[in-house]
C-alpha positions in Angstrom: 0.0 -0.3 0.2 1.1 3.5 -1.2 0.2 4.9 2.5 1.7 2.4 4.3 5.3 2.3 2.6 5.1 6.4 3.1 4.6 6.1 6.9 7.9 6.7 8.5 8.1 5.5 11.9 6.2 2.5 13.7 4.6 4.6 16.5 2.8 7.1 13.8 1.6 3.6 11.3 0.3 2.5 15.1 -1.6 5.8 16.0 -3.2 5.9 12.4 -4.5 2.4 13.0 -5.6 3.3 16.0 -7.6 5.6 14.5 -9.0 3.3 11.7 -10.2 0.6 13.8 -11.8 3.1 15.4 -13.6 4.4 12.7 -14.2 1.0 11.3 -16.4 0.5 14.9 -18.9 3.1 13.9 -18.9 2.5 10.8 -20.6 -1.0 11.9 -22.8 1.3 14.0 -23.6 3.2 11.0 -24.7 0.3 8.3 -27.3 -1.2 11.7 -30.2 0.1 10.3 -30.0 -1.9 6.9 -27.7 0.8 4.9 -25.8 -1.9 2.8 -24.4 -1.9 -0.6 -27.1 -2.8 -3.3 -27.5 -3.3 -6.9 -26.4 -0.2 -8.8 -27.3 0.2 -12.7 -24.7 2.7 -13.9 -25.7 4.4 -17.0 -22.8 7.1 -18.7 -24.5 10.6 -18.2 -24.7 11.9 -21.8 -23.9 15.3 -23.3 -26.4 14.9 -26.7 -29.4 13.4 -27.0 -30.8 14.2 -23.1 -32.6 17.4 -23.3 -30.9 19.2 -20.5 -33.9 20.2 -17.9 -35.1 23.7 -18.2 -35.8 26.3 -15.3 -39.0 25.2 -13.1 -40.1 23.1 -16.2 -40.5 19.2 -15.8 -37.8 18.5 -13.5 -38.1 16.9 -10.4 -36.8 19.1 -8.2 -37.6 22.1 -9.7 -40.0 23.6 -6.6 -36.5 23.8 -4.8 -34.6 25.6 -7.9 -33.7 29.1 -6.9 -35.4 30.6 -10.0 -38.9 28.9 -9.4 -38.8 30.9 -5.7 -39.9 34.6 -5.0 -36.5 36.4 -5.7 -37.4 38.4 -2.8 -35.7 37.2 0.4 -38.1 36.6 3.2 -36.8 34.9 6.1 -39.6 34.1 8.4 -40.8 31.9 5.6 -39.7 27.9 5.4 -41.5 25.5 4.2 -44.0 23.2 5.4 -44.4 24.4 9.2 -43.9 27.7 11.1 -40.5 29.7 11.0 -38.0 28.7 13.8 -35.7 31.7 15.3 -32.1 32.0 13.7 -29.3 30.9 15.8 -31.4 27.0 16.4 -28.7 25.2 14.3 -25.2 24.1 15.1 -23.8 23.1 11.5 -20.8 21.0 11.2 -19.4 21.2 7.9 -17.4 18.2 6.7 -15.2 19.3 4.0 -12.6 17.2 3.0 -10.6 19.4 0.8 -7.4 22.2 1.6 -10.2 24.9 2.4 -9.6 27.7 1.5 -8.0 27.6 -1.8 -9.7 30.4 -3.7 -11.4 28.1 -6.3 -14.7 25.9 -7.3 -16.4 23.9 -4.5 -14.3 26.2 -2.3 -16.3 29.4 -2.7 -18.8 27.6 -2.2 -18.3 26.7 1.1 -16.8 29.7 2.0 -20.5 31.2 0.9 -22.6 29.2 2.4 -21.1 29.4 5.5 -21.0 33.7 5.5 -24.7 33.8 4.9 -25.5 31.0 7.0 -23.8 33.0 10.0 -25.3 36.1 9.0 -28.6 34.5 9.5 -27.4 33.6 12.7 -26.5 29.8 12.8 -23.3 28.6 14.1 -21.1 27.2 11.5 -17.6 25.7 12.0 -15.8 24.0 8.7 -13.5 20.7 9.5 -10.9 20.6 6.8 -7.6 19.2 5.9 -4.4 20.6 7.4 -3.8 22.8 5.0 -5.5 25.8 3.5 -6.0 29.6 4.2 -7.6 31.2 7.0 -10.9 33.6 6.0 -11.7 35.8 9.0 -14.7 35.6 10.8 -14.9 31.7 9.6 -14.7 28.7 12.4 -12.2 26.6 10.6 -10.9 23.5 12.2 -8.2 21.8 10.8 -7.2 17.8 11.1 -3.1 17.5 11.5 -0.9 17.3 8.7 0.5 13.5 7.3 3.8 13.3 9.2 5.8 12.3 6.1 4.0 15.1 3.5 2.7 18.0 4.3 2.2 19.8 0.8 0.5 18.6 -2.0 -1.6 19.5 -4.8 -5.7 19.9 -5.7 -7.4 17.1 -7.0 -7.4 13.1 -6.5 -4.5 11.5 -4.7 -3.6 8.5 -3.0 -2.3 10.4 0.1 -6.1 11.2 0.8 -6.9 8.4 2.3 -4.9 9.1 4.9 -6.1 13.0 4.9 -9.4 11.5 5.8 -8.7 9.7 8.3 -6.9 12.2 9.8 -10.0 14.4 9.4 -12.0 11.4 11.0 -9.8 11.8 13.8 -10.3 15.3 14.6 -13.9 15.0 13.9 -14.1 12.5 16.7 -11.7 14.7 19.4 -13.3 18.4 18.3 -16.6 17.9 16.4 -18.3 15.6 19.0 -17.8 18.3 21.6 -19.1 21.2 19.2 -22.3 18.7 19.5 -24.1 19.8 15.8 -27.7 19.3 15.4 -27.1 18.9 11.5 -24.2 17.1 9.6 -23.4 19.8 6.6 -20.9 17.5 4.1 -19.4 18.4 1.3 -18.0 16.1 -1.5 -18.6 12.5 -1.3 -15.5 11.5 0.9 -17.0 14.1 3.6 -20.8 12.6 2.8 -19.6 9.1 3.8 -16.9 10.7 6.9 -20.0 13.4 8.0 -22.4 9.8 7.6 -20.6 7.9 10.6 -20.6 11.0 12.6 -24.4 11.5 12.0 -24.9 8.0 13.0 -23.1 7.8 15.9 -24.5 11.2 16.6 -28.4 10.3 15.9 -28.0 14.0 13.9 -29.5 14.3 10.1 -26.9 14.4 7.5 -27.2 16.8 4.8 -25.0 16.2 1.9 -23.6 19.4 -0.9 -23.8 17.3 -3.7 -21.2 19.2 -6.6 -20.9 16.4 -8.9 -20.2 12.4 -9.7 -17.6 11.5 -7.9 -16.6 8.6 -10.2 -16.6 10.8 -13.1 -14.5 13.1 -11.3 -11.6 10.1 -10.7 -12.2 9.9 -14.3 -11.8 13.2 -15.0 -8.6 13.2 -12.9 -7.4 10.1 -14.4 -7.5 8.6 -11.1 -9.3 6.1 -12.4 -10.2 4.6 -16.0 -13.0 3.4 -17.6 -11.5 0.0 -18.6 -10.3 -0.2 -14.6 -11.7 -3.0 -13.1 -12.3 -1.5 -10.0 -14.3 1.0 -11.5 -17.6 -0.7 -10.5 -16.5 -1.2 -7.2 -16.2 2.4 -7.1 -19.7 3.5 -8.5 -21.2 0.6 -5.9 -19.7 2.8 -3.2 -20.9 6.4 -4.7 -24.4 5.0 -5.2 -24.1 3.8 -1.2 -23.0 6.9 -0.1 -25.6 9.0 -2.2 -28.2 7.1 -0.5 -26.9 7.9 3.0 -28.2 11.8 3.9 -31.4 13.0 4.7 -31.0 15.4 1.9 -29.3 16.2 -1.1 -28.0 19.7 -2.0 -27.0 20.2 -5.9 -25.3 23.1 -7.4 -27.3 22.8 -10.8 -30.6 21.5 -11.7 -28.6 18.9 -13.8 -27.2 17.8 -11.1 -30.8 17.8 -9.2 -31.2 15.4 -12.3 -28.4 13.3 -12.3 -29.5 12.3 -8.3 -32.8 11.4 -9.5 -32.4 10.0 -12.8 -29.3 8.3 -12.7 -28.4 7.3 -8.6 -32.4 6.7 -7.8 -32.3 9.3 -4.8 -35.9 10.1 -4.0 -37.3 13.8 -5.3 -38.5 15.0 -2.0 -34.9 14.5 -0.6 -33.0 16.8 -3.8 -33.0 20.3 -3.5 -31.3 22.4 -6.0 -29.0 25.2 -4.3 -27.3 26.7 -7.7 -24.1 27.9 -7.4 -24.6 31.8 -6.8 -22.4 35.1 -6.4 -22.4 37.9 -4.3 -23.1 41.1 -7.5 -21.8 43.6 -5.1 -18.4 42.5 -5.1 -18.5 41.3 -8.2 -19.0 44.1 -10.5 -17.9 45.8 -13.8 -17.2 48.6 -11.9 -14.8 47.3 -9.1 -11.8 49.7 -10.9 -11.6 52.8 -13.3 -10.8 52.8 -16.1 -7.1 54.4 -15.7 -6.4 51.9 -13.1 -7.5 49.2 -16.0 -5.1 50.3 -18.1 -2.1 50.2 -15.6 -3.1 46.8 -14.5 -3.3 45.7 -17.9 0.1 47.2 -18.7 2.1 45.2 -15.5 0.8 42.1 -16.8 2.6 43.1 -19.8 -0.7 43.3 -22.3 -0.4 45.2 -25.3 -2.8 48.3 -25.0 -5.9 48.3 -27.6 -5.4 44.0 -27.3 -8.7 42.6 -26.6 -8.4 40.3 -23.4 -10.1 37.0 -23.1 -9.8 36.0 -19.1 -10.2 32.5 -17.4 -9.6 32.3 -13.7 -9.8 29.0 -12.5 -8.0 25.3 -12.2 -5.5 24.7 -14.5 -6.0 21.3 -15.1 -6.6 19.3 -18.2 -10.2 18.0 -17.2 -10.9 22.0 -16.7 -10.0 22.9 -20.6 -6.9 24.9 -20.2 -4.9 23.0 -23.0 -8.3 23.4 -25.6 -8.0 27.0 -24.5 -4.7 27.1 -25.8 -5.3 25.1 -28.7 -7.9 27.5 -29.4 -5.8 30.8 -28.7 -3.0 29.5 -31.7 -6.0 28.9 -34.1 -7.1 32.4 -33.3 -3.1 34.0 -33.5 -2.3 32.0 -36.6 -5.7 33.6 -38.1 -4.5 37.0 -37.2 -6.2 38.4 -34.6 -5.4 40.5 -32.3 -5.9 38.6 -29.0 -4.3 38.5 -25.5 -5.4 35.0 -22.6 -5.2 36.3 -19.4 -5.2 32.8 -17.7 -5.3 32.9 -13.8 -5.5 30.4 -11.5 -3.0 27.2 -10.4 -1.4 24.7 -10.2 1.2 24.2 -12.5 1.0 27.3 -14.1 4.6 27.1 -15.3 4.0 23.7 -17.6 1.2 25.3 -19.2 3.2 28.8 -19.9 5.8 26.3 -21.0 2.8 24.8 -23.3 1.9 28.6 -24.9 5.5 29.0 -25.5 5.6 25.8 -27.5 2.3 26.8 -29.1 4.2 30.0 -30.2 2.2 32.0 -28.0 4.6 33.7 -25.6 3.9 37.5 -26.5 -0.2 36.2 -26.7 -0.5 34.9 -22.7 -0.1 36.1 -19.7 -0.1 33.4 -16.6 -0.7 34.8 -13.2 -0.8 32.2 -10.4 -2.8 32.1 -8.0 -5.4 34.5 -7.3 -7.2 35.3 -3.9 -10.6 35.1 -4.1 -11.2 39.0 -2.7 -9.0 40.1 -5.8 -10.9 37.9 -8.4 -13.3 40.9 -9.2 -10.5 43.3 -10.3 -8.6 40.7 -12.1 -11.9 39.6 -14.2 -12.6 43.5 -14.7 -9.2 43.2 -17.1 -11.2 41.5 -19.5 -13.7 42.1 -22.9 -14.7 38.2 -22.9 -14.3 35.5 -20.3 -13.9 31.3 -21.2 -15.2 28.6 -19.8 -13.7 25.6 -21.4 -14.7 23.1 -19.1 -15.0 19.3 -20.2 -16.8 17.9 -17.3 -20.4 16.7 -18.1 -21.1 16.1 -14.3 -19.2 18.7 -12.3 -20.7 22.5 -11.4 -19.2 25.8 -13.0 -19.2 28.5 -10.3 -17.0 30.6 -11.8 -19.3 31.2 -15.3 -21.6 33.1 -12.5 -18.1 35.1 -11.5 -18.3 35.9 -15.3 -22.1 37.0 -15.5 -21.7 39.3 -13.0 -19.0 41.0 -13.7 -20.9 41.7 -17.2 -18.3 39.5 -19.2 -19.8 37.9 -22.1 -18.6 34.1 -22.4 -17.6 31.3 -24.7 -17.9 27.8 -23.5 -18.4 24.1 -24.1 -22.1 23.0 -24.7 -22.5 21.3 -21.5 -25.6 21.2 -19.6 -24.4 23.5 -16.7 -23.1 26.0 -18.9 -26.5 25.9 -20.4 -28.0 26.1 -17.2 -26.7 29.2 -16.7 -26.3 31.2 -20.0 -29.5 29.8 -21.8 -29.8 31.9 -24.9 -26.8 34.4 -24.3 -24.0 31.7 -24.0 -21.5 31.5 -27.1 -21.0 27.6 -27.4 -18.9 25.5 -28.9 -19.1 21.3 -29.5 -17.4 19.8 -25.9 -13.5 19.6 -26.6 -13.5 21.3 -30.1 -11.0 23.9 -30.4 -11.9 25.3 -33.9 -15.5 25.8 -32.8 -13.9 27.7 -29.3 -11.7 29.7 -31.7 -14.8 30.5 -33.7 -17.1 31.5 -30.7 -14.2 33.6 -29.8 -13.9 35.1 -32.5 -17.5 35.9 -33.4 -17.3 38.1 -30.0 -14.8 39.7 -31.0 -16.0 41.1 -33.9 -19.6 41.8 -32.8 -18.8 44.2 -30.0 -23.0 45.2 -29.9 -23.6 42.1 -29.6 -20.5 41.3 -26.6 -22.2 44.6 -25.1 -26.2 43.5 -25.2 -25.6 39.9 -23.8 -22.7 41.3 -21.2 -26.2 43.5 -19.6 -28.5 40.6 -19.8 -26.0 38.5 -18.0 -25.5 40.4 -14.9 -28.8 41.3 -15.1 -29.6 37.9 -14.4 -27.3 37.1 -11.9 -28.1 40.1 -9.8 -31.8 38.8 -9.9 -31.7 34.8 -9.8 -28.1 34.1 -8.3 -27.6 35.4 -5.0 -26.6 33.8 -1.8 -29.1 34.7 0.5 -32.0 33.2 -2.3 -29.8 30.5 -1.4 -29.7 30.6 1.9 -33.9 30.4 2.0 -33.3 26.9 0.4 -30.4 25.5 2.3 -32.8 26.6 5.7 -35.6 24.7 3.9 -33.8 21.7 3.6 -32.5 21.8 7.3 -35.9 22.7 9.4 -37.3 19.7 6.6 -35.1 16.8 8.0 -34.2 18.2 11.4 -36.4 17.3 14.5 -35.9 20.4 16.0 -38.1 21.9 13.2 -41.4 19.8 13.3 
């Protein structure tokens, strides 16, 4: 085993073994009510040939969707019973990731925590050792692995040890917290949180942000021909049945939970990713500051800028974006690509140089979440080339709030947010991606009209305060304190 080989001392191995045995005992307790691995018929997600569910129409989870709700926030109104007072819930969030990491699901965890705290709820986030502390957020970290204190994002066999250490932290510090809701992020979090919820006899809510096995395939942690794939699929199905309620970050995610995984529709709440449009706004910097910041980044004056902000990994479509940039440069288009994020920005910069794009690209590295609006304001067009068919795409909402027209691969989640205002390319097709960018580049009036409409929709339909209403509805529906 990779973990056993990495353990340097017998005493450390003994401690981890003791923790694992303790978790095993708790797991056996958790299984007693009859939660067992059952038959699971896996059907791959289809990007084409299956109609993307429209907001509020024909979708089993539509009553919980953001856009089907009143856009005015009414704190006392909760579904099915009289409201309870703020401060009722002590929410233990399980986040098996290096929170806070300035990307993706971390932003969702942070913004959910902030709005729930603003509504008087008490939230504690239990997470890995590595990550950035956020003022005003109760973050409780597991110890680091003795043999490796630094690691990159994504799937890794080292996460087994990290999850064991996080579980130990939950046992030592989570039990005294005395939560009345366990709110778990990712499938690992739902499995760990499920054991804790059973032992404490409190409800579990699972923040579902995509298929576990699909993500493992995207990250090349598994291959489709692997003999282990059916086992992971069965485990995913088991985990999906643990919680009393499931929150999904998109309507497509709700459809996936109900149709593919067989989760009852009444347990599924669509809480789409949202954005703080007061922070993410086009006027965050003035014209002079914009020109100065562009110049500091080496962007020539007068050149239109295509921005991307997110993880720099293959499944996010970075390689495809660079190929599209090469097509555009070869065609004589005067464009600059501002690519922001991590990890491996040096590797991607080298790839850009190989493609002859050294003077057409700028790689900034990691951008703190607080500074993201200022950097996105430097762009004229935003790119969302994510290839995953099941994960969320929160960055699109940031682009929308910033008033940026968006070019994206044609996936269900991209369609869900952008609708008719999106400029789409067939998934993975770099020539179509280049053509979509060129279309906006040569039609500034169209780009300006799209920008206004996207920002308006972000303000009206995707605020975190609206999302909090649906989260609290889910809490109230499963918590005995609200009955």
